[in-house]
N, C-alpha and C positions, 0 to 999 in steps of 0.2 A: 528266240521269239522277241526278245527285247530289241535286238538289232533290226528286226523286221517291222518294228513299230508297235509291238504290244506293250501294254503298261504292266510293269512288274510290281506286284504288290507283296510278294513274298518269294525269297530266293530258295531254291531247292536245298542249298547247303544248310539252311535252318531247319530242314525237315528230315535230313538223312541220318538215320541211325541204323547200324548194321549189327546183327547178332541178337540173340534172345536176351542176354543179360543187358546189353546196351539199351535195348528198347524198354525194358522194365525200369532201368535207372532214369530214363528220360521220359517216362510216361506222362508226367505233368505237362512238359513242354509240347509233346505230341497232341494232347487233348486241347491245349490252348490254341495250337495252330489249326486244328480241325474247326474249332468254333470261329476263329478269325476268317477262315476261307469260306465257311458257310454264310457268314454275315456279308462278305464281299460279293458272293454269288447272288444273294437276295437283293442287294443294292443294284447290281448290274442287270439282273433279270435277262439272261441270255436266251435266245431262241433255241439254241442247242449248246449243251455243255460237252466239251471235248476233253476227255481225260487221257493223259498220255503216260503209260507205263506206271511205275511206282505204286504197286498194288496195295501195300499195307495202308497207305493213306487214301489212295483214290477209290478203292472199293467201298470204303466207308462213306466217302463223298457221293459215290454213285447210288448207294442205297438211300441215303438221305435225299438226294436230288430227285430220284424217281418218285419217292413218297410226296415230294413237294411239287410235282407236276412238270418237272423239267425233262426234256428229251435228252437222253444220255448216249453219247458215242464214246467208244473206248478204242484207243489206238495203241497197239503193242500189247499183246495179251499177257496177263499174269502167267507165271510159269507153273500153272496148276498141274501140268503133266509131271512135274518134279515133286511137288508136295502140296498139301492142303487141297487135294482134289475135290473135296466136298464143297469148296467154294463155288463150283460151277453152277450148282442149283440156284444159289442166290444171284449169281452173275446173270443167268438167263432171265431172271425176273426184273432186274434193275438196269440192264444194258439193252438199249434199242438196236445198236449196231456195233459189232466187234470186228476190228481189222487186225489181222495177224501178219507177222513178218517172217515167220519161219515155215518152211515148206511142209513140215510134218504136222503142223498145228491144225490146218484145215481138216485133214483126215481124222485127226484125234477128236476134234469136237463133233464131227458128223457121225463117226462110227460109235463113239462111246457115249455121246450126250445128245445126239439127234439135234444138233444146233448148227445152223448154216452160218458160218462166219466167212469173211472175205479175205483171201490171201492177196496181198498187194505187192509182194516183193520186199526186199530189205532196203531201208533208206540209206544204209551205209554204202551201198553200191553207187547210188546217185551222188552222195557227198564226196566219196573218194574220187570218183570219175571227174567231178567238177574241180576238185583240188588239183588233180594231175593235169587237167586241161589248161589251167591258168598258171601252173607252176611246172613247166616242162623240165626245168633245171632247178635243183634245190639251191636255196640261198644260204643253207647252212654248210660251212666248210670246216673241216678238222684235219689235223696233220696225220692222224692214224685212222684205220678202219673203225667204224662205230658199232658199238653194241648198245642198243636202247634199253633203258630200264623204265618200265611202266608199272609203278608200284601201287597204284590205286588212288582213290579220291577221298578216302577217309583216313584220319590219322591212326585209328585203331587197326586198320588193315595194311598199313604201309610197313613192309618188312625190309626196308632198305638195308639195315645193318647186316642181315644175312647175305644179301646181294653184294654188299660192299666188301665183305670178307673174301668173296670169290674174285672180285675185281683185281685184287692184288696179284692173283695168280695168272693174269693175262696182261702183262705189261705192254704187249704189242698192240693193244686195242684201247680206244678211247671210250669210256662208259659215260653215257649221257642220260640223265634222269629227265623224264617229261614231267615237269611240275604240274600238280593237280590244281585246278582253279579253286580258289577259296582257302588255300593253305598258305600260311605266311612264308616268305622266302627264308627267314632266319631259321625256320624248322629244318629246311634242307641244308642251309649253311652249317648248322651244328652237326649234321650227319656226315657231310663230306669233308669236313675239316681234316687236313692231313693226308688226303688221298690225291696224289698228283694226277692220276689219269681218270678222274671223275669230275664232272660238272653237271649243270642242268640248264634246260631251256624253259622258257615261259610261253605258254599259248602257242607252241610250235610242235605239237605231237605229230601231226601229219608230215611236216617237213623233216622231222627226225626219222620217222619210219621210211621216208622216201630214200634216205641214204644209209639206213642201218643194214649191217651184215647179218645180225641176229638180234634177238630181243629176249629179255626176261620180263614176264608179264604176270600181274595178279589177275586171277580169273574175272571175267566180266566182258563187257562189250569190247574192251581193248584187245582181247584175244582174237576177235573177229576182224577188227580193224587191222591188226598186225598181219593176219592171214591174207587180207585183201590187198595189202601192199607187198605180198609174196616174201615176207620176212620170216624165216624159220625161228621158232620160239620155244621156250620152256615156260610152263605155267607154274607160278610159285604162290602158294596160299597157306597161311597159318593163322587161325583165329584163336580166340580164348579157348581153354580146355573145356570149360563148361558148355559154351556155345557149340563147339565141335561135337561133343558127346551127344548133345540133344539133336543136332543136325543129322548125325549118323542114324538115329532112330527114326526120323520122320521123312528124310529125303530118299526118294525111290529111284533116282537116276544113277547110271553107271559112271558118268563123267561130270565134271563141273565146268569145263570150258565149252563155249558155244561151238567152236570148231569141231570138237569131237562129238558133241551132241547132234549136230546137223548131219555130219558124215556117218554117225553111228559106228565109229571105230576109233581107236587111239592114234589119230594123226599126229598129235603133238603130246609130248610127255607132260604129265601133271604130277608135280611134287606137292603133296598135300600134307599138312600138319607135321607129324614126326618124320615124314620122308623128306621134308625140306631142310636139308642139312648142307653145309658148305661142301662136303665131299660129294654128295649126290648131285648138287647143282653144278659143280665143276665138271663132273663126268658128263652130264647131259648137255652142258654148254659146248663141250668139245665135240659132241656128236652132231651138233647142228651148224658148226662153223665150217668154212670151206674145207673140203676133204673129209669131213666127218661122215660117219656111217649113216646118219638119218637124213641129211640135208636134201639130197636130190628127191627122195621119195616124198618128203614133206611138201616141196614146191609143186610136184606133180599133183598131189592131193589138193593143194590150194587152188589149182586151176579148175579142178572138178567142182570144188566147193563154190567158186564164183559162178560157174555156169548154173548151178542149182538155185542160186539166189536171184539170178537175173530174170526180169520180166520185160515185156515189150515196152511198157510205159514206166515212167518214174513213179516210185511208191507214193511220193508226196502228191503228185498230180492225181493219181487214182483215188487217194483218200479224199482230197479236196472236192473232186467231182462228185464222188459218192455222197459226201455230206451235203 
């Protein structure tokens, strides 16, 4: 948005806290940021307030904005089908228009909540197609086949050491970390020190996926990006023990990766919490490398996934016209 000419008054990295314990520890900062954003909205007085994703923060803003007379549009639905489903009642009251990007969400809201939301397709389809159009040949070059490491965007979720231990067992591959924006380079330098076949790139995640043979990915949007580049992957996630114990009790979905959720089957392997060990990761990585038992089926499923997410018009254009 900043590149498109928007005035950035607060960066998302100042708002991002992941996990139950992490939120509690940073509650004061979160409340201060809410007050700051409310004040900025009142000064700007928008005709329409467009909230994008980030429900923990934006749903509080939506409720406040509606009470203060603002028209509220929400783009990219909170994952209420996974947990905190009771939030939908409040969402219906304070959101004037909801745009969803996952194909099953429109049916979910209509059948369970009698709420007409608009499915617009997934914006990643547009973004990745645009990237491939202007980058027909990757500008990243390495001496060995590449395995991409996409370890997340928050320090508390980055589990690079577990990934790095496995990297030693694949000396014929070059492992490249996609550095997350907002995290200092020395954080990665300290992690990869002493590893000859590991390095990182900055702001080049798509270029990395364009040449990757396989990927190790922390759950999130990155799993879907990796799939749309047709790169077989293993999902790696390990949170704090307390946060994970709480999540198991409240989250009602079978999978944590968007790929598996959308396809409603285990397309890619998810190694979660205690299952994320060097031994398991080595085994699953072998399965998705050329000649591996899972590789061809994953790529076939990726093609089906892409067709499910495509619409006739670009998601961003549909949203803009509707607003």
